[in-house]
C-alpha positions as MATLAB code, in Angstrom:
seq = 'MKAFRATGSFKTGKFTWQKYSIEVAALDEAGAAEKVMSDLGSRHKLKRTEIKIDELRALEANEIENPAVQYVVGGAQ';
ca = [
     267.061   -5.092  170.126;
     265.037   -5.188  173.091;
     266.306   -4.557  177.294;
     266.284   -6.382  179.809;
     266.925   -6.511  183.713;
     268.255   -9.735  185.618;
     267.783   -9.868  189.217;
     269.105  -12.734  191.217;
     272.125  -13.532  193.226;
     275.772  -15.072  192.684;
     278.552  -16.836  194.585;
     281.185  -15.113  196.786;
     282.154  -17.322  198.830;
     281.410  -20.694  200.671;
     278.506  -19.886  202.199;
     277.467  -16.046  200.993;
     275.797  -14.925  198.018;
     275.622  -11.709  196.683;
     272.579  -10.251  194.994;
     272.404   -8.183  191.780;
     270.773   -6.298  189.252;
     271.861   -5.914  185.793;
     270.684   -4.636  182.681;
     271.218   -5.960  179.641;
     270.311   -5.705  175.814;
     269.207   -8.521  173.721;
     267.055  -10.244  170.706;
     265.373  -12.099  173.520;
     265.352  -13.797  177.035;
     267.244  -16.607  176.325;
     270.057  -14.188  174.746;
     269.409  -11.664  177.616;
     270.557  -14.777  180.232;
     273.278  -15.601  177.991;
     275.003  -12.316  178.533;
     274.354  -11.933  181.955;
     275.696  -15.170  182.468;
     278.912  -14.145  180.472;
     279.291  -10.868  181.969;
     279.066  -11.925  185.402;
     280.927  -15.142  184.988;
     283.693  -12.787  183.226;
     283.449  -10.037  185.903;
     284.080  -11.928  188.850;
     285.483  -15.112  187.823;
     282.281  -17.465  187.995;
     280.625  -20.505  186.534;
     277.539  -20.429  185.468;
     276.320  -22.930  188.519;
     277.251  -20.383  190.953;
     274.930  -17.371  189.262;
     271.255  -17.552  189.952;
     268.877  -15.425  187.914;
     265.951  -15.092  190.162;
     263.435  -12.833  187.527;
     264.247  -11.605  183.750;
     262.275   -9.230  182.730;
     261.714   -6.661  179.661;
     261.946   -3.067  180.235;
     259.983   -0.628  178.367;
     262.347    2.390  177.112;
     261.301    4.856  180.213;
     262.620    2.459  182.210;
     266.084    1.566  181.113;
     268.898    3.373  183.819;
     272.085    2.284  181.993;
     272.731    4.532  179.312;
     274.918    1.974  177.214;
     271.967   -0.163  177.098;
     269.832    2.588  176.556;
     271.713    3.648  172.978;
     271.878    0.354  171.988;
     268.149   -0.382  172.332;
     267.364    3.067  170.898;
     265.710    4.950  172.863;
     268.802    7.183  173.220;
     267.328   11.400  174.015;
];
């Protein structure tokens, strides 16, 4: 598993967008994008067209901030 950080925005109203930054653990970028869409969609009742991913990048073990992601990746200290 690898850790990824996704940043972007999602629709919160008719004309407003909320920025987000979320860390996920996945095998590849496609899996990470799927996880982000799934998590945000279920938390905020959004369709995939209402979620924009601006950047999705892999993280090194020392860059991971979320303890749950760090544990899954195997970098728990």
